[in-house]
C-alpha positions as CSV (number, residue, x, y, z in Angstrom):
1,M,-181.5,163.2,27.3
2,A,-180.7,162.5,30.9
3,Q,-177.4,163.1,32.6
4,I,-176.2,161.1,35.6
5,E,-173.6,162.5,38.0
6,I,-170.9,160.1,39.1
7,R,-169.8,161.0,42.6
8,L,-166.7,159.9,44.6
9,P,-168.2,157.3,47.0
10,K,-167.3,156.8,50.6
11,M,-164.5,154.2,50.8
12,G,-164.1,153.5,54.4
13,E,-164.3,155.1,57.8
14,S,-162.5,158.5,58.1
15,V,-161.7,158.6,54.4
16,T,-162.7,162.1,53.2
17,E,-160.8,162.5,50.0
18,A,-159.0,160.7,47.2
19,T,-156.5,161.4,44.5
20,I,-157.5,160.6,40.9
21,T,-154.6,158.5,39.6
22,N,-156.0,157.3,36.2
23,W,-159.1,157.5,34.1
24,I,-159.8,154.1,32.6
25,K,-162.4,155.6,30.3
26,S,-162.1,158.7,28.2
27,V,-164.7,161.3,27.2
28,G,-166.9,159.8,24.5
29,D,-166.4,156.2,25.6
30,K,-169.4,154.1,26.4
31,V,-169.5,152.9,30.0
32,L,-171.4,149.9,31.2
33,L,-172.9,149.4,34.7
34,D,-170.2,148.3,37.2
35,E,-167.5,148.6,34.5
36,P,-164.2,150.0,35.8
37,L,-164.2,153.8,35.3
38,V,-161.5,155.4,37.3
39,E,-158.6,154.6,39.6
40,V,-158.2,156.6,42.8
41,A,-155.8,156.5,45.7
42,T,-156.8,157.0,49.3
43,D,-153.9,157.5,51.7
44,K,-151.9,154.3,50.9
45,V,-154.3,152.1,49.1
46,D,-155.2,152.3,45.4
47,N,-158.7,151.5,44.3
48,E,-160.5,150.9,41.0
49,L,-164.0,152.4,41.1
50,P,-166.8,150.9,38.9
51,S,-169.4,153.0,37.2
52,E,-172.7,153.4,39.0
53,A,-174.7,153.7,35.8
54,E,-174.6,152.9,32.0
55,G,-174.1,155.6,29.4
56,I,-171.7,157.8,27.5
57,L,-168.9,159.6,29.5
58,I,-169.4,163.2,28.4
59,K,-167.5,165.1,31.1
60,I,-164.6,164.5,33.4
61,L,-164.5,167.0,36.3
62,Y,-161.3,166.0,38.0
63,E,-158.1,165.3,36.0
64,K,-155.3,163.0,36.9
65,D,-153.5,163.9,40.2
66,Q,-156.3,166.2,41.4
67,V,-157.9,165.6,44.8
68,A,-161.6,165.1,45.1
69,Q,-163.7,165.1,48.3
70,V,-166.1,162.2,49.1
71,G,-169.4,163.1,47.5
72,D,-167.9,165.4,44.9
73,V,-169.1,164.9,41.3
74,I,-166.1,163.6,39.4
75,A,-167.8,162.7,36.0
76,I,-171.0,163.0,34.1
77,L,-172.6,160.3,32.0
78,E,-175.2,160.9,29.3
79,T,-177.8,158.1,29.1
80,D,-178.8,159.0,25.5
81,S,-176.4,157.2,23.1
82,N,-176.9,160.0,20.6
83,A,-175.3,162.6,22.8
84,A,-172.4,164.5,21.3
85,L,-169.2,162.7,21.7
86,T,-166.9,165.6,21.0
87,Q,-167.4,167.5,24.2
88,E,-164.0,168.3,25.6
89,K,-162.8,167.3,29.1
90,T,-163.3,170.1,31.6
91,T,-161.8,170.5,35.0
92,T,-163.9,172.1,37.8
93,S,-161.9,171.5,40.9
94,Q,-162.5,175.1,41.9
95,P,-165.5,175.2,44.2
96,T,-168.3,177.3,42.7
97,E,-169.9,178.2,46.1
98,T,-166.8,180.0,47.4
99,K,-166.1,183.6,46.3
100,I,-162.8,185.2,47.0
101,E,-162.7,188.9,46.6
102,I,-159.3,190.1,45.4
103,I,-158.5,193.8,44.6
104,E,-156.7,193.3,41.3
105,S,-155.8,197.0,41.0
106,T,-153.3,196.6,43.9
107,K,-152.3,193.0,43.5
108,T,-150.6,191.8,40.4
109,S,-148.0,189.2,39.6
110,N,-146.0,188.3,36.6
111,E,-145.1,184.9,37.8
112,K,-146.9,182.0,36.2
113,L,-147.2,179.1,38.7
114,N,-146.8,175.5,37.7
115,K,-149.4,172.8,38.7
116,S,-146.9,171.5,41.3
117,D,-144.5,173.3,43.6
118,S,-140.8,172.4,44.0
119,N,-141.8,170.0,46.8
120,G,-143.9,168.0,44.3
121,R,-147.2,169.0,45.8
122,F,-150.1,169.5,43.5
123,L,-151.4,173.1,43.4
124,S,-155.1,173.3,42.6
125,P,-156.4,175.9,40.1
126,L,-158.0,177.8,43.0
127,V,-154.7,177.9,45.0
128,R,-152.8,179.0,41.9
129,S,-155.4,181.7,41.1
130,I,-155.2,183.1,44.6
131,A,-151.4,183.0,44.7
132,E,-151.1,184.8,41.3
133,K,-153.6,187.5,42.2
134,E,-152.1,188.1,45.6
135,S,-148.5,188.1,44.3
136,I,-147.5,185.0,46.3
137,S,-144.3,183.7,44.8
138,S,-143.5,180.1,44.2
139,S,-140.8,180.3,47.0
140,E,-143.4,181.5,49.4
141,L,-145.8,178.7,48.4
142,N,-143.0,176.2,49.2
143,A,-142.8,177.5,52.7
144,I,-146.5,177.0,53.4
145,I,-147.3,173.8,55.3
146,G,-150.3,172.1,53.6
147,T,-153.0,170.3,55.6
148,G,-154.5,168.5,52.6
149,Q,-153.8,165.1,51.1
150,D,-150.0,164.5,50.7
151,G,-149.3,167.9,52.3
152,R,-151.4,169.6,49.6
153,I,-152.0,173.3,50.1
154,T,-155.7,174.0,50.6
155,K,-157.7,177.2,50.2
156,K,-157.7,177.5,54.0
157,D,-153.9,177.2,54.2
158,I,-153.3,179.9,51.6
159,L,-155.8,182.3,53.2
160,Q,-154.3,181.8,56.6
161,F,-150.9,182.6,55.1
162,L,-152.3,185.7,53.5
163,E,-153.8,186.8,56.8
164,S,-150.6,186.4,58.7
165,K,-148.6,188.0,55.8
166,N,-150.8,191.1,55.7
167,D,-150.5,191.5,59.5
168,R,-146.7,192.1,59.2
169,P,-145.4,195.6,58.6
170,I,-144.3,196.2,55.0
171,E,-140.9,197.7,54.4
172,K,-140.8,200.2,51.7
173,T,-137.9,199.9,49.3
174,S,-136.8,201.9,46.3
175,T,-136.0,198.9,44.2
176,P,-137.8,195.6,43.7
177,Q,-136.4,192.9,45.9
178,A,-136.4,189.2,45.3
179,T,-139.0,187.3,47.3
180,S,-137.8,184.7,49.7
181,P,-139.5,182.2,51.9
182,V,-141.1,183.8,55.0
183,S,-142.2,182.3,58.3
184,S,-145.6,183.5,59.5
185,P,-146.1,184.8,63.0
186,L,-147.6,182.4,65.6
187,P,-151.4,182.7,65.6
188,K,-153.3,182.6,68.9
189,Q,-154.9,179.3,68.0
190,D,-153.4,177.2,65.3
191,A,-154.0,173.6,64.4
192,I,-151.6,172.9,61.6
193,L,-150.3,169.3,61.9
194,G,-152.6,168.4,64.8
195,N,-151.8,170.6,67.8
196,V,-148.5,171.8,66.4
197,P,-148.4,175.6,65.9
198,S,-147.4,177.2,62.6
199,F,-143.9,178.2,63.8
200,I,-142.8,174.8,62.5
201,S,-143.1,176.4,59.0
202,S,-140.0,178.3,59.9
203,I,-138.0,175.1,60.0
204,K,-136.4,174.7,56.6
205,E,-134.9,171.6,55.1
206,P,-131.3,171.9,53.9
207,I,-130.8,172.5,50.2
208,V,-128.7,169.6,49.1
209,V,-126.6,169.9,46.0
210,P,-125.8,166.6,44.3
211,N,-122.2,165.8,43.5
212,P,-121.0,164.7,40.1
213,G,-122.1,161.1,39.4
214,D,-124.8,161.1,42.1
215,E,-128.1,159.4,41.2
216,I,-131.3,161.5,41.7
217,I,-134.3,159.3,42.8
218,E,-137.7,160.9,42.9
219,M,-139.8,159.7,45.9
220,D,-143.0,157.8,44.9
221,R,-146.4,158.8,46.3
222,M,-146.3,156.3,49.1
223,R,-142.8,157.3,50.2
224,K,-143.9,161.0,50.3
225,I,-146.9,160.0,52.5
226,I,-144.7,158.0,54.9
227,A,-142.2,160.9,55.1
228,D,-144.8,163.5,55.9
229,H,-146.5,161.2,58.4
230,M,-143.3,160.5,60.3
231,I,-142.3,164.2,60.4
232,M,-145.8,165.0,61.7
233,S,-145.6,162.3,64.4
234,K,-142.3,163.6,65.7
235,H,-143.6,167.1,65.8
236,V,-146.9,166.2,67.5
237,S,-145.7,163.6,70.1
238,P,-142.7,163.9,72.5
239,H,-141.3,160.4,72.1
240,V,-139.8,158.2,74.9
241,T,-138.6,154.6,74.5
242,S,-138.4,151.9,77.2
243,Y,-136.6,148.6,76.6
244,V,-137.1,145.1,78.1
245,E,-135.4,141.8,77.3
246,A,-137.7,138.8,77.3
247,D,-136.8,135.1,77.5
248,V,-138.9,133.4,74.8
249,T,-137.4,130.0,75.0
250,N,-140.7,128.3,75.8
251,I,-142.4,130.0,72.8
252,V,-139.6,128.9,70.5
253,N,-139.7,125.3,71.7
254,W,-143.5,125.2,71.6
255,R,-143.7,126.5,68.1
256,N,-141.1,124.0,66.9
257,K,-143.2,121.3,68.4
258,V,-146.6,122.2,66.9
259,K,-145.8,124.0,63.6
260,K,-146.0,120.9,61.4
261,R,-149.3,119.8,63.0
262,F,-150.7,123.3,62.9
263,L,-149.9,123.5,59.1
264,E,-151.6,120.1,58.5
265,R,-154.7,121.0,60.5
266,E,-155.2,124.7,59.6
267,G,-153.4,125.0,56.2
268,E,-151.5,127.9,57.7
269,N,-147.9,128.5,58.9
270,I,-147.8,129.7,62.4
271,T,-145.1,132.4,63.0
272,F,-144.0,134.2,66.1
273,T,-146.0,137.3,65.2
274,P,-149.5,136.1,66.3
275,I,-148.0,134.7,69.5
276,L,-146.4,138.0,70.3
277,I,-149.5,140.0,69.4
278,E,-151.5,137.8,71.8
279,A,-149.3,138.8,74.7
280,I,-149.5,142.5,73.6
281,V,-153.3,142.3,73.6
282,K,-153.4,140.8,77.1
283,S,-151.1,143.6,78.3
284,I,-153.3,146.3,76.7
285,K,-156.3,144.9,78.6
286,D,-154.2,145.3,81.8
287,F,-153.1,148.8,80.9
288,P,-155.8,150.3,78.7
289,M,-154.4,153.8,78.9
290,V,-151.8,152.9,76.2
291,N,-154.8,152.3,73.9
292,V,-155.8,155.9,73.6
293,S,-155.6,158.9,71.3
294,V,-155.2,162.6,72.1
295,S,-157.5,165.3,70.7
296,G,-156.5,168.8,71.9
297,N,-156.7,168.7,75.7
298,T,-158.9,165.5,75.8
299,I,-157.9,161.9,75.9
300,I,-160.0,159.4,73.8
301,K,-159.9,156.0,75.5
302,R,-160.5,153.3,72.8
303,K,-163.1,150.6,73.4
304,D,-161.7,148.3,70.7
305,I,-158.2,146.9,70.6
306,N,-157.2,147.1,66.9
307,I,-153.6,146.1,66.4
308,G,-151.7,147.6,63.4
309,M,-148.8,145.5,62.2
310,A,-146.2,147.4,60.2
311,T,-145.5,145.4,57.0
312,A,-142.6,145.9,54.6
313,L,-143.6,145.8,50.9
314,P,-141.4,144.5,48.0
315,S,-141.0,148.1,46.9
316,G,-139.3,149.0,50.2
317,N,-142.2,151.0,51.4
318,L,-144.2,150.3,54.5
319,I,-147.9,149.8,55.2
320,V,-149.8,149.1,58.4
321,P,-152.8,146.7,58.0
322,V,-155.0,146.5,61.1
323,I,-156.2,143.4,63.0
324,K,-159.7,144.5,64.1
325,N,-160.9,143.5,67.6
326,A,-157.7,141.4,68.2
327,D,-158.8,140.7,71.8
328,R,-161.7,138.6,70.4
329,L,-159.5,136.3,68.4
330,N,-157.8,133.1,69.7
331,L,-154.3,132.2,68.5
332,V,-155.7,130.4,65.5
333,G,-157.7,133.4,64.5
334,L,-154.8,135.7,65.0
335,T,-152.6,133.5,62.9
336,K,-155.0,133.4,60.0
337,T,-155.6,137.2,60.1
338,V,-151.9,138.0,60.3
339,N,-151.1,135.8,57.4
340,E,-154.0,137.1,55.3
341,L,-153.2,140.8,55.9
342,A,-149.5,140.3,55.2
343,K,-150.2,138.4,51.9
344,N,-152.7,141.0,50.8
345,A,-150.2,143.8,51.6
346,R,-147.5,142.2,49.5
347,D,-150.0,141.6,46.6
348,N,-151.3,145.2,46.8
349,K,-154.8,143.8,47.6
350,L,-155.6,145.6,50.8
351,K,-158.9,147.4,51.1
352,P,-159.2,150.9,52.6
353,E,-160.8,149.6,55.7
354,D,-157.9,147.2,56.2
355,I,-155.5,150.0,57.1
356,Q,-157.9,152.1,59.2
357,G,-159.0,152.2,62.8
358,G,-155.7,151.0,64.4
359,T,-155.4,151.8,68.1
360,Y,-151.9,150.3,68.8
361,T,-149.1,149.3,66.4
362,V,-146.5,146.6,66.4
363,T,-143.4,146.6,64.1
364,N,-141.1,143.6,63.7
365,V,-137.6,145.0,63.3
366,G,-136.3,141.5,64.1
367,S,-137.3,140.4,60.7
368,F,-134.4,142.5,59.3
369,G,-131.9,141.0,61.9
370,N,-132.2,144.1,64.2
371,V,-132.1,143.4,68.0
372,M,-134.0,146.6,68.9
373,G,-135.2,149.9,67.5
374,T,-136.8,153.2,68.4
375,P,-140.0,153.2,66.4
376,I,-142.0,156.3,65.6
377,I,-145.6,156.4,66.8
378,N,-148.3,155.9,64.2
379,Q,-150.5,158.9,64.8
380,P,-153.1,159.3,66.2
381,Q,-152.1,156.5,68.4
382,V,-149.9,157.1,71.5
383,A,-147.6,154.0,71.5
384,I,-145.8,151.5,69.3
385,L,-143.8,148.4,70.1
386,A,-140.8,147.2,68.2
387,L,-140.0,143.4,68.3
388,G,-136.4,142.6,68.1
389,A,-134.7,139.5,66.6
390,I,-134.9,136.3,68.7
391,R,-131.3,135.2,69.4
392,K,-129.6,132.4,71.2
393,V,-127.6,133.9,74.1
394,P,-125.9,132.6,77.2
395,A,-127.9,133.5,80.3
396,V,-127.9,132.9,84.0
397,I,-130.6,130.3,84.9
398,E,-131.9,130.3,88.5
399,T,-133.0,126.9,90.0
400,P,-133.6,125.7,93.5
401,E,-130.4,123.8,93.3
402,G,-128.4,126.9,92.3
403,D,-127.6,129.1,89.4
404,F,-126.0,128.0,86.2
405,I,-125.2,129.3,82.7
406,G,-127.4,128.0,79.8
407,I,-128.4,128.8,76.3
408,R,-131.7,130.7,76.1
409,H,-133.7,132.3,73.3
410,K,-134.1,136.0,74.0
411,M,-135.4,139.2,72.4
412,F,-135.6,142.9,73.1
413,L,-138.9,144.8,73.2
414,S,-138.7,148.5,72.4
415,H,-141.7,150.5,73.5
416,S,-142.0,154.1,72.2
417,Y,-144.8,156.2,73.7
418,D,-146.3,159.7,73.7
419,H,-145.0,161.4,76.9
420,R,-147.9,163.9,76.8
421,V,-150.2,161.1,78.1
422,V,-148.1,158.1,78.8
423,D,-145.6,158.6,81.6
424,G,-142.5,156.4,82.1
425,A,-144.1,154.3,84.8
426,L,-147.0,153.3,82.5
427,G,-144.9,152.9,79.4
428,G,-142.3,150.8,81.3
429,R,-144.8,148.7,83.2
430,F,-146.7,147.9,80.0
431,V,-143.7,146.6,78.1
432,K,-142.6,144.7,81.2
433,R,-146.0,143.1,81.3
434,V,-145.7,142.0,77.7
435,A,-142.3,140.3,78.6
436,D,-143.9,138.6,81.6
437,Y,-146.7,137.1,79.4
438,L,-144.1,135.9,76.9
439,E,-141.9,134.3,79.5
440,S,-144.8,132.5,81.2
441,F,-145.9,130.9,78.0
442,D,-147.2,127.4,78.6
443,L,-144.9,124.9,76.9
444,N,-147.7,122.3,77.1
445,R,-150.3,124.5,75.6
446,D,-152.8,122.8,73.3
447,L,-153.6,124.2,69.9
């Protein structure tokens, strides 16, 4: 009888782990080659993984809601159809190669920890085992900032917490005291949440007590990821926002003139988004230092220009598909790519690689009727541009014959940037350049 290990495959650049969201097959089921076996979630995209072989599923190594690393064995198939079908599911998320020595004679705990903490984070068997043997209470676990998927507490996080906890002087008391959340001292070198030191763990969210009749709504997985990502970005990057108003009358008039012909020829609707992205890409080529990332004390200047476009989903959540190598696409190519990514996002058909590799992000707050916004940087990028609503407004028009008041189409551009590496001069000049490209748009441009 031969056994085949089913491993978590690599599902895109920079994807290192995935959460098991549902086992399509159960232990004892026959599995065919390429038949759907398990559903997993990587960051914001859900995927259905097919079986790499044919056989009987005899062991599941990661249960639902557990996190597996790329390359981990998540299941075992038996190729002999006569294999026993009664073998029970087992969970082996605790690494066998890691040994943690704990002196049980001095560390005991009567508290039985749940699989999730009060923040909704999954606690692996290894983390719970260490916490119970080291008398780490559930309230202390809640205070630990996790660096794993969805803020999950990893083995490294809990061991760092123990190290800092053991370094503090212990006050002797005659009676047992209730354990409360503690903030660990600042290590010499700490990299929790990128370059943010661990003193952030001392920042506590307020405890909110609902009033009678209030509705309690549990955040879904995507909303938790978005919340964690936004908090992390504000902690990592000092945000500054510059604003410019652009006259886009020529663009509005040109689109009105060509949109019917464009639809007939290309089978696609042309929106303002690809036209605006085209101007942004030109400006990035003029000011490439907004197309960078920060790693410690080094700046990574990106070769490619990959534009992320924040897209609202029907659920109310947000996702950022990426236009790869946007500088190599003409306006027709940008239009087709924008439309395809937006449709796939709404239909939940994005692939992992569709949301990876962005170097600069655009968010269209104007689609909600907003005239401007202060967007939060999509880490590890250093800048993001919010596009406001296009409005008809009275404006002073300068001509050789004199100035007069006319009706123009205008919009605000709000450029948020990381002040560690993008100063006001660069951030302001960049967004002004975008406005210049928009205002100089050729009304007689051919498709």
